[in-house]
C-alpha positions in Angstrom: 92.0 83.9 79.0 92.8 86.4 81.3 97.1 87.6 80.9 98.4 87.2 84.9 99.9 90.6 85.9 103.7 90.5 86.4 104.3 91.7 90.1 107.8 92.9 90.0 105.9 95.5 87.6 103.4 97.2 90.0 105.6 96.5 92.8 106.1 100.0 95.2 110.0 99.5 94.6 109.7 99.3 90.5 107.6 102.5 90.8 110.2 104.8 92.7 112.2 107.2 90.7 114.8 108.1 93.0 116.8 105.8 94.8 116.1 105.2 98.5 118.8 105.2 101.4 118.1 104.2 104.8 118.3 107.0 106.8 116.6 106.9 110.6 116.2 109.9 112.5 112.8 111.5 113.6 111.1 113.9 111.3 108.0 116.1 112.3 104.6 116.0 110.6 102.2 118.8 110.5 98.3 117.7 108.3 94.9 118.9 109.1 94.2 116.5 111.3 97.3 115.1 112.8 100.4 116.5 114.1 103.4 114.7 115.5 106.8 113.0 115.6 107.6 109.9 113.5 110.6 107.9 112.7 111.8 107.7 109.1 112.6 104.5 107.6 114.3 105.3 104.4 114.3 108.4 102.2 115.3 109.8 98.8 114.8 113.2 97.3 111.2 112.2 95.9 110.0 110.7 99.2 109.8 108.8 102.8 108.7 106.7 104.7 107.8 107.5 108.1 107.0 104.8 110.9 103.5 106.1 112.8 100.6 105.2 114.4 99.2 108.5 113.2 96.1 107.8 111.1 96.9 109.6 107.3 94.9 109.0 104.7 96.4 108.3 101.1 96.0 111.6 100.0 96.6 113.8 103.0 99.3 116.7 102.8 101.3 117.7 105.4 104.4 119.6 106.2 107.3 117.8 106.8 110.5 119.0 108.6 113.5 116.6 108.4 116.5 118.1 110.6 119.5 116.7 109.3 122.1 118.0 111.6 122.4 121.0 113.6 122.6 123.7 110.9 120.6 122.0 107.9 116.8 121.2 107.7 114.6 120.5 105.3 111.1 121.9 105.2 108.6 120.9 102.5 104.8 120.2 101.7 104.6 116.4 101.2 101.4 114.2 99.9 100.6 110.5 101.5 100.8 107.9 98.6 101.0 104.8 100.6 99.1 104.2 104.4 99.4 101.4 106.7 97.7 102.2 109.4 99.1 101.9 112.9 102.3 101.4 111.3 103.5 104.2 108.7 102.9 106.2 105.7 105.0 106.6 102.3 105.1 110.5 101.6 106.1 111.9 98.3 107.9 115.5 98.5 106.3 118.4 96.6 107.9 121.4 95.5 111.2 120.5 96.9 113.4 123.7 96.3 116.7 123.1 93.9 118.2 124.3 97.8 116.7 121.5 99.8 117.3 118.8 97.1 120.9 120.1 97.2 120.8 119.6 100.9 119.3 116.5 101.0 121.7 115.0 98.2 124.3 116.0 100.2 123.1 114.0 102.9 122.5 110.9 101.3 125.6 110.6 99.5 127.6 110.5 103.0 126.0 107.3 103.2 
């Protein structure tokens, strides 16, 4: 008899380490083969989901710039951990500095 896998344990929502907030802004990304502007769907201090038609495969590393307001922006490397071709990608931040983390936490705390 084969045990059935409990979908609630493997869903993306249950694997996240950080709570996500709805923050819809334009972000700029630069990768090896693709560069562009995308809109966010949700964001946390661990990563974000961005709506884009760009073909960004899982494992791709991007430089992402997140303008939060006229004075504050976060620039961070991010790895594509989920790809839905033609619709968007989920990325995990890599090496987020303490200052950038604090900036994101402050901005997300306003929501």
